[in-house]
C-alpha positions in Angstrom: -68.8 92.8 -29.8 -67.3 91.1 -26.7 -64.7 88.4 -27.0 -67.1 85.6 -26.7 -69.0 86.8 -30.0 -65.5 86.8 -31.7 -65.3 83.1 -31.4 -67.0 80.7 -33.7 -70.5 79.6 -32.5 -68.7 75.9 -32.5 -66.7 77.1 -29.9 -68.4 78.8 -28.1 -70.7 75.8 -27.9 -68.5 73.5 -26.4 -69.3 71.8 -23.7 -68.7 73.1 -19.9 -69.9 69.7 -18.4 -70.5 66.1 -19.0 -73.8 67.0 -18.5 -74.4 69.4 -21.7 -71.7 66.8 -23.7 -74.2 65.3 -26.4 -73.3 62.1 -28.0 -71.0 59.0 -27.3 -73.2 57.0 -25.1 -71.0 54.3 -25.6 -68.3 55.7 -23.8 -69.1 58.0 -21.5 -72.8 57.1 -20.2 -73.2 57.3 -16.8 -71.2 54.6 -15.0 -69.0 53.9 -18.4 -65.2 53.8 -17.6 -64.4 57.3 -18.9 -67.2 59.2 -17.3 -66.3 57.3 -14.0 -62.9 58.5 -14.7 -64.0 62.4 -15.2 -66.7 62.3 -12.1 -63.5 60.9 -9.9 -61.1 63.0 -11.4 -58.9 60.0 -11.5 -57.8 60.4 -15.1 -55.4 58.2 -16.7 -53.8 58.3 -19.9 -56.5 58.4 -22.7 -56.5 58.2 -26.2 -59.6 59.6 -27.8 -59.9 58.4 -31.4 -62.5 59.4 -34.5 -64.0 61.5 -37.2 -63.4 65.4 -36.6 -66.7 67.0 -35.1 -66.9 64.1 -33.2 -66.5 65.8 -29.4 -62.7 64.6 -29.3 -61.6 68.2 -27.9 -64.7 68.7 -26.1 -64.2 66.3 -24.1 -60.8 67.6 -23.1 -62.3 70.4 -22.5 -64.6 69.2 -19.9 -61.5 67.0 -18.0 -60.2 70.6 -18.0 -62.5 71.9 -16.3 -63.4 69.5 -13.9 -60.0 67.9 -13.1 -57.8 69.4 -9.7 -54.8 68.4 -11.4 -52.6 70.9 -13.4 -53.6 71.0 -17.1 -52.0 71.8 -20.5 -52.5 71.6 -23.9 -50.3 71.5 -27.1 -51.4 70.9 -30.6 -48.9 68.4 -32.3 -48.8 70.5 -35.7 -46.6 73.3 -33.9 -45.4 71.8 -30.6 -42.1 70.0 -30.5 -39.8 68.1 -28.1 -38.7 71.5 -26.3 -42.6 72.0 -25.7 -42.9 68.9 -23.5 -39.9 69.3 -21.4 -40.9 72.8 -20.7 -43.9 71.0 -19.3 -42.2 68.7 -17.6 -39.7 71.2 -16.0 -42.7 73.0 -14.5 -44.5 70.0 -13.3 -41.4 68.8 -11.4 -41.1 72.4 -9.7 -43.1 72.0 -6.8 -43.2 75.6 -6.2 -45.1 75.7 -9.4 -46.9 72.1 -9.3 -47.0 71.0 -5.9 -48.9 68.2 -7.2 -45.9 66.9 -9.2 -48.2 65.9 -11.9 -49.6 67.5 -15.0 -52.9 66.3 -17.4 -51.3 67.4 -21.3 -53.9 67.3 -23.9 -52.2 67.1 -27.6 -54.2 67.7 -30.4 -53.6 65.7 -33.2 -51.4 63.3 -31.8 -50.7 61.3 -35.1 -49.0 64.4 -36.4 -45.8 63.6 -33.9 -42.5 62.0 -35.0 -41.6 59.2 -33.2 -38.9 61.2 -31.4 -41.6 63.3 -29.9 -43.7 60.1 -29.0 -40.8 58.9 -27.8 -39.4 62.1 -25.1 -43.2 61.3 -23.9 -43.0 58.2 -23.1 -40.9 58.1 -20.1 -43.0 60.6 -18.1 -46.1 59.2 -19.0 -44.5 56.3 -17.5 -43.6 57.7 -14.2 -46.9 59.3 -13.6 -45.6 62.9 -14.0 -47.5 63.0 -17.3 -51.1 61.9 -17.8 -51.5 62.1 -21.3 -55.0 62.8 -23.4 -54.0 62.4 -27.0 -56.9 62.9 -29.7 -56.4 61.5 -33.0 -58.5 61.5 -36.7 -56.1 58.6 -37.4 -55.9 55.1 -35.9 -54.0 55.4 -33.2 -53.2 51.6 -33.3 -51.3 52.7 -36.9 -50.1 56.5 -35.8 -49.0 56.5 -32.2 -46.2 54.6 -30.5 -47.1 51.4 -29.3 -45.6 52.0 -25.9 -47.5 55.0 -25.5 -51.0 52.9 -26.6 -49.8 49.7 -24.2 -50.3 52.7 -21.0 -53.4 54.4 -22.4 -56.9 53.7 -23.0 -58.1 53.9 -26.4 -61.4 55.2 -26.6 -63.3 55.6 -30.3 -65.9 58.2 -30.8 -68.8 57.6 -33.7 -70.2 60.3 -35.8 -72.8 61.7 -34.2 -76.2 60.9 -35.3 -79.0 63.2 -36.8 -80.4 63.3 -33.3 -77.8 64.2 -31.6 -76.9 67.1 -34.3 -80.1 68.1 -33.9 -80.1 68.5 -30.0 -76.9 70.7 -30.6 -78.7 72.5 -33.5 -81.7 73.4 -30.7 -79.2 74.2 -28.1 -77.1 77.1 -29.9 -80.3 78.4 -31.5 -81.9 78.6 -27.5 -78.9 79.4 -25.7 -79.1 83.3 -25.3 -75.7 83.1 -23.9 -73.3 81.6 -26.2 -75.5 80.5 -29.1 -77.9 82.7 -30.9 -80.6 83.0 -28.2 -80.6 86.7 -28.7 -81.4 86.8 -32.3 -84.8 86.7 -33.3 -84.7 84.0 -35.6 -87.7 81.7 -37.4 -85.8 78.6 -38.9 -88.3 76.2 -40.7 -88.5 72.5 -39.6 -87.1 71.1 -43.2 -83.9 73.3 -42.7 -82.8 71.9 -39.2 -83.7 68.4 -40.8 -81.5 68.8 -43.9 -78.7 70.5 -42.1 -78.8 67.5 -38.9 -78.5 65.4 -42.1 -76.1 66.5 -44.3 -73.3 67.5 -41.7 -73.0 64.0 -42.0 -72.1 63.4 -38.2 -69.9 66.2 -37.6 -70.9 68.7 -35.0 -68.7 71.6 -36.2 -69.8 71.6 -39.8 -73.4 71.7 -38.8 -72.8 75.3 -36.1 -70.5 76.8 -38.7 -73.4 76.1 -41.2 -76.1 77.5 -38.9 -73.8 80.6 -37.6 -72.9 81.5 -41.7 -76.9 81.2 -42.7 -78.0 83.5 -39.5 -75.0 86.2 -39.8 -75.2 86.6 -43.6 -79.2 86.9 -43.6 -80.7 90.1 -43.8 -83.4 91.2 -41.4 -86.9 90.6 -43.0 -89.9 93.1 -42.5 -91.4 91.4 -39.7 -87.9 91.9 -37.5 -87.0 88.7 -37.9 -84.3 86.7 -39.4 -85.4 84.1 -41.4 -83.5 80.8 -42.2 -84.8 78.3 -45.1 -83.4 75.1 -46.4 -82.1 76.8 -49.4 -80.4 79.2 -47.4 -78.8 76.3 -45.2 -78.1 74.3 -48.7 -76.1 77.2 -49.8 -74.1 77.7 -46.5 -73.4 73.7 -46.4 -72.7 73.8 -50.1 -71.6 70.5 -50.2 -71.6 67.3 -47.9 -68.6 66.6 -45.7 -66.9 63.3 -47.0 -66.1 61.4 -44.1 -62.8 60.1 -46.0 -59.1 60.6 -46.6 -57.0 59.0 -49.0 -54.2 59.1 -46.8 -55.7 58.4 -43.9 -57.4 55.2 -41.6 -61.0 56.2 -43.7 -59.2 54.8 -46.8 -58.6 51.5 -45.4 -62.0 51.3 -44.0 -63.2 52.1 -46.8 -61.8 50.0 -49.8 -62.1 47.7 -47.1 -65.9 47.8 -47.3 -65.5 48.0 -50.9 -64.1 44.4 -51.2 -66.2 42.7 -48.8 -69.0 44.3 -50.8 -68.0 42.9 -53.9 -67.1 39.5 -52.0 -70.5 39.5 -50.8 -72.4 39.6 -53.8 -74.0 43.4 -52.9 -73.8 45.5 -56.3 -75.1 48.5 -54.6 -72.8 48.3 -51.4 -69.7 47.9 -53.6 -71.4 50.8 -56.1 -71.9 52.8 -52.7 -68.5 52.6 -51.7 -66.8 53.2 -55.1 -68.5 56.2 -55.2 -67.1 57.2 -51.8 -63.7 56.3 -53.0 -64.0 58.5 -56.2 -65.7 61.3 -54.3 -62.7 61.4 -51.5 -60.0 61.8 -54.0 -59.2 58.0 -54.0 -56.6 56.8 -57.2 -58.9 55.4 -59.8 -56.0 52.7 -61.0 -55.9 51.5 -57.6 -59.4 51.0 -57.3 -59.2 49.1 -60.8 -56.3 47.1 -59.2 -58.3 46.1 -56.4 -61.2 45.1 -58.7 -58.5 43.0 -60.4 -57.5 41.2 -57.3 -61.0 40.8 -56.3 -62.1 38.9 -59.6 -59.4 36.3 -59.1 -59.3 35.9 -55.7 -63.2 35.8 -55.0 -64.9 35.0 -58.3 -61.9 33.2 -60.1 -62.7 30.0 -61.8 -66.9 30.2 -61.0 -67.0 33.3 -63.5 -63.4 33.0 -65.9 -64.6 36.3 -67.7 -64.6 38.9 -64.5 -61.1 38.8 -64.3 -60.9 39.7 -68.1 -64.0 42.5 -67.5 -61.3 43.7 -64.8 -58.2 43.9 -66.6 -59.9 45.4 -69.6 -61.5 48.3 -67.0 -57.8 48.8 -65.6 -56.1 49.4 -69.1 -59.7 51.6 -70.3 -59.2 53.6 -66.8 -55.6 54.6 -67.6 -56.7 55.7 -71.3 -60.1 57.5 -70.2 -59.3 59.0 -67.0 -61.6 60.6 -64.7 -64.8 61.3 -64.4 -66.0 59.1 -67.6 -63.6 56.2 -65.5 -66.4 56.0 -62.8 -68.4 54.2 -65.4 -65.7 51.7 -66.2 -65.1 51.2 -62.4 -68.7 50.6 -61.7 -69.0 48.2 -64.6 -66.1 45.9 -63.2 -67.1 46.2 -59.7 -70.7 45.6 -60.2 -69.2 42.4 -62.7 -67.7 41.5 -59.7 -70.4 41.4 -56.7 -72.9 39.5 -59.0 -70.6 36.7 -60.3 -70.8 33.3 -58.5 -68.5 33.2 -56.2 -65.0 30.9 -55.4 -61.8 31.5 -53.8 -60.6 27.6 -54.9 -57.7 29.4 -56.7 -56.5 31.6 -53.9 -57.2 28.4 -51.4 -55.1 25.9 -54.0 -52.2 28.3 -54.3 -52.4 29.3 -50.5 -51.8 25.4 -49.4 -49.1 24.6 -52.1 -46.9 27.3 -50.8 -47.3 26.4 -47.5 -46.3 22.9 -48.4 -43.2 24.1 -50.5 -41.9 26.2 -47.3 -42.8 24.2 -44.4 -42.4 20.6 -46.0 -39.7 18.4 -47.7 -41.8 18.1 -51.0 -38.9 16.0 -52.9 -37.7 16.5 -56.4 -39.5 17.4 -60.0 -39.7 13.7 -61.6 -37.3 13.0 -64.4 -39.7 12.2 -67.3 -41.1 16.5 -66.5 -37.2 17.9 -66.8 -36.5 19.4 -69.7 -33.7 17.7 -71.7 -31.6 20.7 -73.3 -28.9 19.1 -74.4 -27.6 15.5 -74.9 -25.9 15.4 -71.9 -29.2 15.8 -69.8 -30.9 13.2 -72.1 -28.2 10.4 -71.1 -28.9 11.2 -67.4 -32.8 10.7 -67.6 -33.9 14.1 -68.3 -37.2 13.6 -70.2 -37.7 10.3 -70.4 -40.8 8.7 -70.0 -42.5 11.5 -70.8 -46.2 11.3 -72.4 -47.3 14.1 -74.7 -50.7 14.7 -74.3 -52.1 15.7 -77.6 -51.0 12.0 -79.0 -53.6 10.4 -76.8 -57.1 10.0 -77.0 -59.0 13.6 -75.8 -55.6 14.9 -75.6 -54.9 13.3 -71.7 -53.3 11.1 -70.7 -52.4 9.8 -67.2 -48.7 10.1 -65.9 -47.6 11.5 -62.7 -46.8 15.3 -62.7 -46.1 15.4 -58.7 -42.7 14.8 -57.0 -43.2 11.1 -55.1 -43.4 12.9 -51.7 -46.3 14.7 -53.1 -48.3 12.4 -54.8 -52.1 12.5 -54.8 -52.1 15.6 -53.5 -55.0 18.3 -54.0 -54.4 21.5 -54.0 -57.5 22.3 -55.9 -61.3 21.8 -55.1 -63.7 23.3 -57.1 -67.0 24.7 -55.9 -70.1 24.0 -57.8 -71.2 27.8 -58.5 -71.1 28.6 -62.0 -68.9 27.5 -64.5 -66.4 25.9 -62.3 -69.3 23.2 -61.3 -68.4 22.3 -64.7 -65.1 22.3 -63.9 -65.7 20.4 -61.1 -67.6 17.5 -62.3 -64.4 16.8 -65.2 -62.4 16.5 -62.4 -64.0 14.5 -59.8 -63.9 12.0 -63.2 -60.7 12.3 -64.0 -59.7 11.8 -60.3 -61.6 8.7 -59.8 -59.2 7.2 -62.5 -56.5 7.7 -60.8 
């Protein structure tokens, strides 16, 4: 067995040129910026950001193969400041590097700490190092802002099913690097299933394909037959593009909240399932539902908050896996309730006034006369007890003089809040 066949299929099938690269047309399509930079060998510092298996490392290898500038590679998991300094020293040695410049690829750059990232900065700034960073995490959160400002950030997207299918077919037909030397017969359904189940991750697809081939026996017709059941066995479970500690955590919870706010129960349940399957803390999800019940439903359906709070308590008592039902119940309640953010808007406006305006003093008749001395000063004098009046309501000033007639709460016409609006309009007209 030669060195090539010892390497995993996913490694062997890495594209060698831009022409072999599949997908990411939005950044390396002909005449796109990154395409032009690579073709002209005018690489500037870039950060490649995207999910696993979308081509970040492959792009770096294409650049390595095409550039005439000295190329070095580090993995942020194992490298340190000393490794960076060594590369810089070699770069500045004109006998070793006449151009005085190195293209440095750092895989998983988000794993570099602040000191390690700071060590790179002056050399990126003066052009000694042209940085190519690859990360699965949002670089705007995980990478030094100074490095970001000196780099172009390119976001790679999960590959489409057609992209994955093309990669699979390339591997099946390539006799030099792929599986073309095997006498294979693979079901069309198996290819379609693999392209779908891989979730846009080429590495998952190629690893499963290779495993299916090398673990299957040769049939009586001297062929290796790959069925959809064989592929299912090799993939076993669809990879979930979700990391509860990473950027996808924030993206998923944002989509979950916005789906409830947008009154789409199907999307809300989908993102809930995605979070649970990815290992998200059920109590964290419950807290987000409570917030949505108040912020986005509010007085349009006051019962939504009661259900959300009850669900949070039930989740603590029951735990997973049954807690998934309770969370779905609460999320659907919020998603299907009439919507109002009037409470959110009211408190936001009031806080703004308190923080930025002269809002006056609490009226004396509303103050609590705890002692006789306070009564003598006028505390509580003139206060009208509402329950002593018809309808248990009485007109009197509740806001400070400077804030009189300020309106914070504007009820909507949605759900239960429509009744509140009707009542409050009548009440305010009396004033």
